[in-house]
C-alpha positions in Angstrom: -13.0 3.0 9.1 -12.0 6.7 8.7 -9.1 8.0 6.8 -6.5 8.6 9.5 -3.7 6.4 10.7 -4.8 4.0 13.4 -1.5 4.5 15.1 1.6 6.8 14.7 3.8 6.0 11.6 7.3 4.8 12.2 9.9 7.5 12.2 13.1 6.8 10.3 15.2 9.8 11.5 18.5 8.7 13.0 17.6 5.0 12.6 19.8 2.5 10.8 17.7 -0.1 9.0 18.7 -3.5 7.9 19.3 -3.8 4.0 15.9 -5.4 3.6 14.0 -3.0 5.7 15.6 -0.2 3.9 14.3 -1.6 0.6 10.8 -1.7 2.2 11.2 2.0 3.4 12.4 3.1 0.0 9.5 1.3 -1.7 7.0 3.1 0.3 8.4 6.5 1.2 10.7 7.1 -2.0 8.8 5.2 -4.8 5.1 5.2 -3.9 4.9 8.5 -1.9 6.4 10.3 -5.0 5.0 7.9 -7.8 8.7 7.4 -8.8 8.4 4.3 -11.0 12.1 4.7 -12.1 13.0 3.1 -8.8 11.2 -0.2 -9.6 14.1 -1.9 -11.3 16.4 -1.0 -8.3 14.1 -2.6 -5.8 12.5 -5.5 -7.8 13.6 -8.5 -9.9 12.6 -8.1 -13.5 10.0 -10.9 -13.3 8.8 -10.3 -9.7 5.3 -11.2 -8.6 2.9 -8.9 -6.9 -0.6 -9.2 -5.4 -1.6 -5.7 -4.5 -3.7 -4.5 -1.5 -6.6 -3.5 -3.9 -6.6 -6.9 -5.6 -4.6 -7.2 -8.8 -2.1 -10.0 -9.4 0.8 -8.7 -11.6 4.1 -9.9 -12.9 7.1 -7.6 -13.7 8.1 -4.0 -13.8 5.8 -2.7 -16.6 2.5 -4.1 -15.1 3.6 -2.9 -11.6 4.4 0.5 -12.9 0.9 0.7 -14.5 -0.6 0.0 -11.0 1.4 2.6 -9.4 0.3 5.2 -11.8 -3.3 4.1 -11.6 -3.3 4.3 -7.7 -1.4 7.5 -7.4 -3.6 9.0 -10.2 -6.7 8.1 -8.5 -5.7 9.3 -5.1 -4.2 12.8 -4.9 -1.4 13.2 -2.2 -1.0 9.4 -2.1 0.9 8.4 1.0 1.8 5.2 2.8 2.4 5.3 6.5 4.5 2.4 7.6 3.2 1.4 11.1 5.2 -1.7 11.6 8.1 -3.8 10.0 9.1 -7.2 11.1 12.0 -9.0 9.5 12.7 -12.8 9.5 15.2 -14.3 7.1 14.5 -13.3 3.6 11.1 -11.8 4.5 9.9 -8.4 5.7 6.3 -8.2 6.9 4.4 -5.1 8.1 1.4 -3.1 8.8 0.8 0.0 6.7 -1.9 2.6 6.1 -2.5 3.8 2.6 -4.3 7.1 2.1 -5.0 10.0 -0.2 -7.8 12.2 -1.7 -10.0 10.3 -4.0 -10.1 12.1 -7.2 -10.9 9.4 -9.7 -13.4 6.6 -9.8 -12.5 3.4 -7.9 -14.4 0.1 -7.7 -17.1 1.7 -9.9 -17.6 4.5 -7.5 -17.3 8.1 -8.6 -14.6 10.4 -7.0 -15.7 11.6 -3.6 -13.1 14.3 -3.1 -12.7 12.9 0.5 -9.6 11.8 2.2 -9.8 8.0 2.2 -7.5 5.3 3.5 -7.2 1.6 4.2 -4.8 -0.7 6.1 -2.5 -3.2 4.4 -0.4 -6.1 5.6 2.5 -6.6 3.2 4.9 -9.5 3.0 8.1 -8.9 0.9 10.1 -12.0 -0.1 13.7 -11.2 -1.1 16.0 -13.0 -3.4 19.4 -11.3 -2.7 19.1 -7.6 -2.5 15.9 -7.3 -4.5 12.3 -8.3 -3.9 11.2 -11.5 -5.7 7.6 -11.5 -4.5 5.2 -8.9 -2.8 1.9 -10.0 -1.4 -0.2 -7.3 0.2 -3.5 -8.1 2.0 -5.7 -4.9 2.0 -8.7 -3.8 3.8 -10.8 -3.2 0.7 -14.0 -3.5 2.5 -13.0 -0.6 4.7 -12.0 1.5 1.7 -15.4 0.6 -0.1 -17.2 1.8 3.1 -15.6 5.3 2.6 -16.3 5.6 -1.2 -19.6 3.8 -1.9 -22.4 5.9 -3.3 -25.1 3.3 -3.0 -25.8 4.0 0.9 -24.0 0.9 2.0 -21.7 1.6 4.8 -19.6 -0.6 7.1 -21.0 -4.0 8.1 -23.8 -5.4 10.1 -21.7 -6.6 13.0 -22.4 -4.8 16.4 -21.3 -5.8 19.8 -23.8 -6.1 22.7 -21.8 -4.1 25.1 
């Protein structure tokens, strides 16, 4: 996978979102894109649970703030493109594209200086106006294919057509 969005990001100009979708938009566009960890207490319950796209399982504001600082420190100009948001009851799910310029080691691989990106599928579970749980399944294998220095790229699957 190359580091570009697989489809155009959603545009929020002139769009009125439901309160839950607005929290998701603020989470990615206001908090992550600007590494603004001061927004965490506004968006999340104090003891919320988080499973990140890059693998960690965390609880609470402090652990999550450390993760935000690590990711945005490793990837210059870190950005999340929201591609899809789907809401049902107290959950918002979606498809997002995370990307930036790799300037720090990741998964034991030295910085590449390349623009890298990976897809993620978040599921936000709300308790009132705040997020109680966030589960994000991420395409770590796709990211590794972009940053590995051992010569391994992609996977062995190929179509016959």
